C-alpha positions in Angstrom: -0.2 -0.2 0.0 1.7 3.6 0.8 5.9 3.1 1.9 7.3 4.1 5.1 9.2 6.6 3.5 5.2 7.8 1.8 4.2 7.9 5.0 6.5 10.2 6.6 6.4 12.2 3.7 2.5 12.8 3.9 3.1 13.6 7.7 5.9 16.1 7.2 3.1 17.7 4.6 0.4 17.9 7.4 2.8 18.9 10.1 3.7 21.8 7.8 0.8 23.1 6.9 -1.0 22.9 10.3 1.6 24.8 11.2 2.0 27.4 8.7 -1.7 28.2 9.3 -0.9 28.5 13.1 1.8 31.1 11.8 -0.6 33.2 9.9 -3.1 33.2 12.3 -3.8 37.0 13.2 -3.2 37.6 16.8 -6.5 37.6 18.7 -7.5 41.3 20.2 -7.6 42.9 23.5 -10.0 40.5 25.9 -10.4 43.8 27.9 -9.7 48.2 27.2 -10.4 50.8 29.2 -10.0 54.6 29.1 -9.8 56.8 32.1 -7.8 59.7 33.3 -5.4 60.7 36.1 -4.7 64.0 37.6 -0.9 64.8 38.4 -0.2 68.0 40.8 3.1 68.3 41.9 3.7 70.1 44.7 5.5 73.4 44.4 6.2 74.5 47.9 2.8 76.3 48.3 0.1 74.2 46.6 0.0 71.2 49.9 -3.4 71.0 50.3 -4.4 69.6 46.8 -1.1 68.3 45.6 -1.0 64.8 44.3 2.9 64.3 44.0 6.1 65.4 45.0 9.5 65.9 44.5 11.7 63.4 46.8 15.1 63.3 44.8 16.9 65.8 43.3 19.9 66.7 41.5 22.6 68.2 43.7 21.9 71.4 41.7 18.0 71.4 41.8 15.6 71.2 45.2 12.8 69.6 46.2 10.5 72.2 45.5 10.8 73.8 41.7 11.7 71.0 39.1 15.3 70.8 38.0 17.2 72.2 34.6 17.4 71.5 32.0 14.6 69.1 31.3 13.8 68.1 34.6 16.6 66.0 35.2 17.4 64.0 37.7 14.1 64.7 39.7 12.3 61.7 41.6 8.8 62.1 41.9 6.5 59.9 44.0 2.6 60.1 43.3 -0.7 59.1 44.6 -2.9 60.3 42.1 -6.9 60.4 41.3 -7.8 58.6 38.7 -11.9 59.1 37.0 -13.6 58.3 33.7 -13.4 61.4 32.0 -10.9 64.3 31.9 -12.6 66.3 34.9 -10.0 66.2 38.0 -13.4 67.3 40.4 -15.4 64.1 38.6 -16.1 61.1 41.7 -12.6 58.9 41.3 -12.6 55.5 40.5 -9.3 54.6 41.8 -5.8 55.9 42.6 -2.7 55.7 40.6 0.2 55.4 42.9 4.0 55.0 42.1 6.7 57.0 40.5 8.4 58.7 37.9 11.6 60.3 37.1 13.4 62.5 34.4 16.1 60.0 32.6 17.6 62.5 29.6 19.0 65.8 30.0 18.1 66.7 26.1 14.7 66.2 26.2 11.4 65.4 28.3 11.6 62.1 29.2 10.5 59.8 32.2 10.4 56.4 33.0 7.4 55.2 35.1 6.6 52.6 37.5 3.1 52.6 39.0 -0.1 50.7 40.0 -3.7 51.6 39.3 -5.5 51.0 42.1 -9.4 50.2 41.6 -11.8 50.6 44.0 -15.4 51.1 42.7 -18.8 49.1 41.4 -16.9 48.3 38.1 -13.4 47.2 39.4 -11.5 46.2 42.2 -8.3 45.5 42.1 -4.9 47.1 40.4 -2.8 46.7 37.3 0.8 47.4 37.2 2.5 49.5 34.8 6.2 50.0 34.0 8.6 51.5 31.4 9.4 54.7 29.3 7.8 57.5 28.9 9.3 59.7 26.1 7.0 63.0 26.5 7.4 64.6 23.6 5.4 62.2 21.7 1.7 62.5 21.1 1.4 58.1 22.3 3.6 56.7 24.2 3.1 53.1 25.1 4.0 51.4 28.4 3.8 47.6 29.7 0.9 46.6 32.1 3.1 43.5 33.8 0.8 42.3 36.0 -2.5 42.8 38.2 -4.7 41.8 41.4 -8.4 40.8 41.7 -10.3 41.9 38.4 -7.0 41.8 36.9 -4.9 38.8 38.0 -2.4 38.4 36.1 -3.2 40.9 33.4 -1.0 41.8 30.5 -0.9 44.5 27.9 -0.4 47.4 26.7 -1.5 51.2 28.0 -1.2 54.3 25.4 -0.4 57.1 27.1 -1.0 60.5 26.0 -0.8 63.9 28.0 -4.4 65.4 28.1 -3.8 68.7 29.8 -1.0 70.5 31.4 -0.6 73.8 33.1 3.4 74.5 33.7 4.9 72.2 36.2 2.5 72.0 38.4 -0.1 70.1 36.7 -1.2 67.2 34.3 -3.5 64.9 33.0 -2.3 61.6 31.3 -5.5 59.7 29.3 -4.8 56.2 29.7 -5.9 53.8 26.8 -5.5 50.3 28.3 -5.4 47.0 26.1 -5.1 43.6 28.1 -4.1 41.0 26.1 -4.1 38.8 28.5 -7.0 38.7 31.0 -7.5 35.5 33.7 -10.9 35.1 35.3 -10.7 34.0 39.3 -13.4 30.9 39.8 
């Protein structure tokens, strides 16, 4: 009937065909998407009542109430910012963005972010963890979502950041478009 060589050839062709089909498949879309805003109000020596972030480290030539020159290089900021579903600072918060960023380049505005968005509302409970380079002068920037807890248990994905507004070096608002590609459901 069939020789072992023929069967082996048919098996190889079948295997190549299956692997080519799986290789050519388009990556699935996100399993969850969200858009929210977080509002950062940097302490400037006078606004302690409504500041949500503060400079905790500065270069030798800088200080902790005024951003360093040039390009805020060397400033380390810790923050606890409200997250809102719209871009209004006075909307009810759906959570808090908590973490740090530091300015890491002398020649342009650029920072590195490491933070968690902690949600505690009727829609979401838990946290998403973010880390990555933020080239501030780009219209949009992608940073990694590297994990989560609660409703976001072990989540992985990308957050596209865009600066929605800023007022000098005291206030800025980020629009965060989250696309999760790994979503787990806890039983």
